[in-house]
C-alpha positions in Angstrom: 129.5 97.4 110.6 128.7 95.3 113.2 130.4 95.2 117.1 129.3 91.6 117.8 132.2 89.7 118.8 133.2 86.7 116.4 133.2 84.4 119.6 129.4 85.1 120.4 127.2 81.9 119.5 123.7 83.2 119.9 120.8 81.5 119.1 118.7 83.2 116.0 115.0 83.3 115.3 113.2 83.3 112.2 116.2 82.0 110.1 117.7 85.9 110.3 121.2 86.6 109.4 123.5 86.2 112.5 125.5 88.9 112.0 123.8 92.0 112.1 125.0 94.6 109.5 123.6 98.1 108.0 123.4 99.9 105.0 125.9 102.2 104.5 123.6 104.8 103.6 120.2 104.6 105.3 119.3 102.8 108.4 118.2 99.6 107.5 119.8 96.4 108.4 120.0 93.1 107.2 117.4 91.6 109.3 114.6 93.4 107.7 112.3 90.6 106.1 111.0 90.6 102.5 107.4 90.1 101.9 106.1 87.1 102.3 102.8 85.4 101.1 100.9 85.8 104.4 98.8 82.5 103.7 101.7 80.1 103.7 103.4 81.9 106.8 104.2 79.5 109.8 106.5 80.4 113.0 109.1 78.1 111.6 109.2 79.6 107.9 112.7 81.4 107.6 112.7 84.7 106.4 114.5 86.0 103.2 115.8 89.4 104.3 117.7 92.5 102.8 120.5 92.0 100.5 123.7 94.3 100.2 126.1 94.9 97.7 130.0 94.6 97.8 129.8 98.2 99.2 127.4 97.5 102.0 124.5 99.6 99.8 121.2 97.8 100.3 118.7 96.6 97.7 116.3 99.8 98.5 119.1 102.5 98.1 120.3 100.7 95.0 117.0 100.7 93.6 116.7 104.9 94.4 119.6 105.5 92.9 118.5 103.8 89.8 115.5 105.4 90.0 117.3 108.5 90.0 120.0 108.0 87.1 118.7 105.0 85.0 115.4 104.6 84.5 113.5 106.7 81.6 110.5 107.7 83.1 109.1 109.6 80.2 109.1 106.3 78.6 107.3 104.5 81.4 104.9 107.4 81.4 104.0 106.4 77.6 103.7 102.4 78.9 101.4 103.3 81.6 99.3 105.7 79.0 99.4 102.5 76.7 97.9 99.9 79.3 95.3 102.3 80.3 94.1 102.9 77.0 94.0 99.2 76.0 92.0 98.2 79.2 89.9 101.5 79.0 85.8 100.5 78.7 84.0 100.7 75.7 80.6 99.9 77.5 80.6 102.6 80.4 82.1 99.8 83.0 84.9 100.8 85.2 88.3 101.2 83.8 90.4 99.7 86.7 90.4 98.8 90.4 92.2 100.5 92.7 92.5 99.2 96.6 93.3 101.4 99.4 92.0 103.5 102.4 92.2 106.7 101.7 95.5 107.2 103.0 98.3 109.2 101.1 99.2 106.6 98.5 95.9 105.1 97.9 94.3 109.0 97.5 97.6 109.4 95.2 97.1 106.2 92.9 93.0 106.8 92.3 93.3 110.5 92.1 95.9 110.6 89.2 94.7 107.6 87.5 91.0 109.4 87.1 92.0 112.8 86.9 95.4 112.9 84.6 95.4 109.5 82.7 91.5 109.6 82.2 90.3 106.4 84.0 87.1 105.8 85.7 88.3 103.6 88.6 86.5 101.7 91.1 88.3 102.0 94.7 87.8 98.9 97.2 88.7 99.3 100.6 89.4 96.5 103.0 88.5 98.1 106.5 91.3 98.7 109.4 91.0 96.6 112.6 89.6 99.8 114.2 89.6 103.5 112.3 91.1 106.3 113.8 88.9 109.4 113.5 91.6 110.8 111.2 91.8 107.7 109.1 87.9 107.4 109.0 88.1 111.2 108.1 90.6 110.8 105.4 88.5 107.8 103.5 85.6 110.4 103.5 87.5 112.7 101.9 89.2 110.6 99.6 85.8 109.2 98.5 84.6 112.8 97.9 87.2 113.9 95.9 85.4 112.1 93.1 85.8 108.5 93.5 83.3 105.4 93.9 84.2 103.1 96.6 83.0 99.8 97.9 84.4 99.0 101.9 84.6 95.4 102.6 84.5 95.0 106.4 84.6 91.8 107.7 83.0 89.6 110.2 84.4 91.6 113.6 84.4 88.5 115.7 86.4 86.1 113.1 88.7 89.0 112.3 89.4 90.0 116.2 89.8 86.0 116.5 92.3 85.7 113.7 94.3 89.1 114.9 95.0 87.2 118.7 95.9 83.9 117.0 98.2 85.7 114.5 99.7 87.7 117.3 100.2 84.9 119.6 101.4 82.5 117.1 103.3 84.5 114.9 103.5 88.3 116.8 102.1 89.4 113.5 99.1 91.5 114.8 98.5 93.1 111.1 98.4 90.1 109.1 94.5 89.6 108.7 94.5 92.9 107.3 97.5 92.5 104.9 95.6 89.6 103.4 92.7 91.1 103.2 94.2 94.2 101.7 96.1 92.1 99.0 92.8 90.1 98.0 90.1 92.5 97.8 91.1 93.8 94.8 91.8 91.1 92.4 88.4 89.2 94.0 86.8 92.3 92.7 88.1 92.3 89.3 86.5 88.9 89.2 83.6 89.7 91.0 82.7 92.9 88.5 84.4 92.0 85.6 87.3 94.6 85.6 90.4 93.3 84.9 93.0 95.8 85.5 94.0 96.3 88.7 96.6 99.2 90.1 98.1 99.1 93.5 100.4 101.8 94.7 104.1 101.3 95.3 105.7 97.8 95.0 107.3 96.4 97.8 110.4 95.9 96.0 110.7 99.8 96.7 111.9 99.2 99.9 114.2 96.2 99.9 112.5 93.1 98.5 114.2 91.4 95.7 115.3 94.5 93.4 114.5 92.5 90.0 111.2 92.9 91.0 111.0 96.7 90.4 111.5 95.7 86.7 108.0 93.9 86.5 105.1 96.0 86.1 102.8 93.5 87.7 102.2 91.7 91.4 103.4 87.9 91.4 100.5 86.1 91.3 101.1 83.7 94.4 100.4 87.0 96.6 96.6 87.0 95.6 95.5 83.5 94.2 95.9 80.1 95.3 94.9 76.7 96.6 91.6 77.6 98.4 91.3 74.2 100.3 90.9 75.2 103.6 93.2 72.3 104.9 96.1 74.0 102.5 95.6 77.8 103.7 97.7 78.7 107.1 96.1 81.8 108.9 97.8 82.9 111.8 100.5 80.2 111.3 97.6 77.7 112.0 96.1 75.3 109.2 92.8 76.9 108.2 90.9 73.5 109.1 92.3 73.5 112.5 90.7 77.0 113.1 87.5 75.6 112.1 87.6 72.5 114.4 89.7 74.2 117.4 88.2 77.4 117.4 84.7 77.1 116.4 84.7 79.0 113.0 82.5 78.2 110.5 84.3 77.5 107.2 82.5 80.2 105.3 83.2 82.5 107.6 87.2 82.1 106.7 86.0 83.0 102.8 86.9 86.6 103.1 90.8 85.5 104.1 91.6 82.7 101.0 93.3 83.7 98.0 91.4 84.4 95.0 90.0 81.9 92.7 92.7 81.3 90.0 90.0 80.2 87.8 87.7 83.3 87.8 90.8 85.6 87.5 92.0 84.0 84.4 88.5 83.7 82.8 88.5 87.8 83.3 92.1 88.2 82.4 92.7 90.2 85.9 96.2 91.9 86.0 97.9 93.2 89.0 99.7 96.4 88.0 102.3 98.5 90.5 101.5 102.3 89.5 105.5 102.7 90.9 106.6 100.7 88.1 105.5 103.4 85.5 105.6 106.6 87.8 108.8 107.6 89.9 107.6 106.7 93.7 108.0 109.2 96.3 106.2 109.0 99.7 106.2 112.3 100.6 105.5 113.5 97.2 102.3 111.3 97.7 101.4 113.2 100.9 101.7 116.6 99.5 99.8 115.5 96.1 97.1 114.1 98.6 96.9 116.9 100.6 96.4 119.1 97.7 93.6 117.0 95.4 91.8 114.9 98.0 91.8 117.0 101.4 93.9 114.3 102.9 94.8 115.8 106.4 97.9 114.7 108.4 97.4 113.9 112.1 97.9 116.3 114.8 100.1 114.6 116.7 103.1 112.3 115.5 102.6 108.3 115.1 103.8 106.3 118.1 107.1 105.1 117.4 108.0 107.3 114.7 108.1 111.2 114.1 105.9 111.4 110.9 102.4 112.5 111.2 101.1 111.3 108.1 102.5 107.5 108.1 100.4 104.8 109.5 97.3 106.8 110.9 94.3 104.6 109.5 94.2 102.0 112.0 94.5 101.7 115.6 96.4 98.6 115.6 99.2 99.9 113.3 101.4 101.5 115.8 101.3 97.8 117.5 102.0 96.2 114.1 105.4 98.1 113.9 106.6 97.9 117.5 106.4 94.0 117.0 108.8 94.4 114.0 111.3 96.1 116.2 110.8 93.5 118.7 111.3 90.6 116.2 114.0 92.4 113.4 115.2 95.8 115.7 113.3 98.0 112.8 110.5 100.1 114.1 108.4 102.5 112.1 110.9 105.4 112.7 113.6 102.9 110.9 111.2 102.2 108.1 110.0 106.1 108.0 114.0 107.2 107.8 115.2 105.0 105.6 112.9 106.3 102.6 113.3 109.7 103.4 117.0 109.4 103.2 116.4 107.9 99.7 114.4 110.7 98.8 116.9 113.0 99.7 114.5 114.4 102.2 117.0 114.0 105.4 120.6 112.9 106.1 121.7 109.3 107.4 123.0 111.5 110.8 119.8 112.9 111.1 117.9 109.3 110.4 120.3 107.6 113.0 119.2 110.2 115.8 115.4 109.8 115.2 115.4 106.0 115.0 117.7 106.3 118.8 114.8 108.5 119.9 111.8 106.8 118.7 112.2 103.3 117.3 111.7 101.8 120.8 108.7 104.0 121.5 106.0 101.4 123.3 102.3 102.7 121.3 100.7 103.2 124.8 97.9 105.3 123.3 96.1 102.6 121.6 97.2 99.7 123.6 94.5 99.1 126.2 91.9 99.3 123.3 93.9 96.7 121.3 94.5 94.6 124.2 90.4 94.5 124.4 90.1 93.7 120.9 92.2 90.5 121.4 90.8 90.0 124.3 94.0 89.7 126.3 95.2 91.1 129.3 98.8 93.2 129.5 100.7 90.4 131.4 100.0 88.1 128.3 100.9 90.6 125.9 104.3 91.4 127.2 105.0 87.5 127.3 104.6 87.0 124.1 106.4 90.3 123.0 109.4 89.3 125.0 109.3 85.7 123.8 109.8 86.9 120.3 113.0 88.6 121.0 115.9 87.1 119.1 118.8 86.5 121.4 121.2 88.0 118.9 119.5 90.8 118.6 118.5 91.3 122.4 119.9 91.3 125.6 118.7 92.6 129.0 120.1 94.0 132.2 119.0 95.6 135.4 117.5 98.3 133.4 115.8 95.9 131.4 116.2 95.0 127.7 118.0 96.8 125.0 119.7 96.2 121.4 123.0 94.6 120.9 123.6 96.2 117.8 121.7 99.2 117.5 122.5 101.8 114.4 123.9 104.4 116.2 126.6 102.0 117.3 127.8 101.0 114.2 
């Protein structure tokens, strides 16, 4: 489904597939990267990407079909009940830990565990870079729906620096948040002696290795590892160089290091995905959160998409998805529309129209504030952005940059 000339030989960045191919069911392309271990990521690292079957169907769409036709969800729920019973505290301690921000997915996860499965969860939050008003309001509503919470807010000076480094080195300003969000719950498990952790949806729901959906737990490499500062990479730079070259104290980087595996083993920490046990549907999570926690969507759509309830917690979120559009040709609208196709909410033709209209939108609303956050002027911002465009994806004429192989031409 590519319109690329066989004779073209263009530079390909990030180790992406040279030929751009789109899923025959959704709007994902084979340029979509799989999840990575962030504290091992550097600019030379090649990305593993979305796989397709012989019929041109991507892993995410194949899994959606399997969820509808091949998974016994009643049996899965029985597994969940047994798991909860085996970890239910007999001493009055919390039964499990649920990380989240109070967005629709974490609101659903924590609330249903407490009120349907009678668990006593401790929720833990790695603070956004900069809360939006609606995001902070939903965080408060989440807690006031009947949940205890620990909010961890990292050193603002260090977090700004790491965000700037990650943007300039990897064009990935969201990396410091992703690292924290993955680590905060396992670390809390070790700290408070609560061995069971629940995240919501497995990233494999959205296109990682499909076999990962058949495992209830998160791969441990995502949250535990070598805590030697010289062996950790943050923003594409070894941790000891950040200490030496940027004047950061080694202790100030501790929140970004993986959890101590010896402490996790001593506690018996297990990190599970609720989506292994319950059929996951992001829009249904939204409806549940509205009804049960008071979650409110934004009053306006998210920049880069048509949705009013996705990516509304953090002012840097629209910039993050704009960088994915620049690097991989897939922005927020592509991600939102693809999952709504799989959940039978919209057709592929509708999705293509939405992607064409919104994916390339520059996130102007918070851009000035985010540039101030990173101590960066707009000229430098566009220099970084344009340097991240892979020639096999992008071309330029008198009207500016354009995608060589957009979904609406395939």
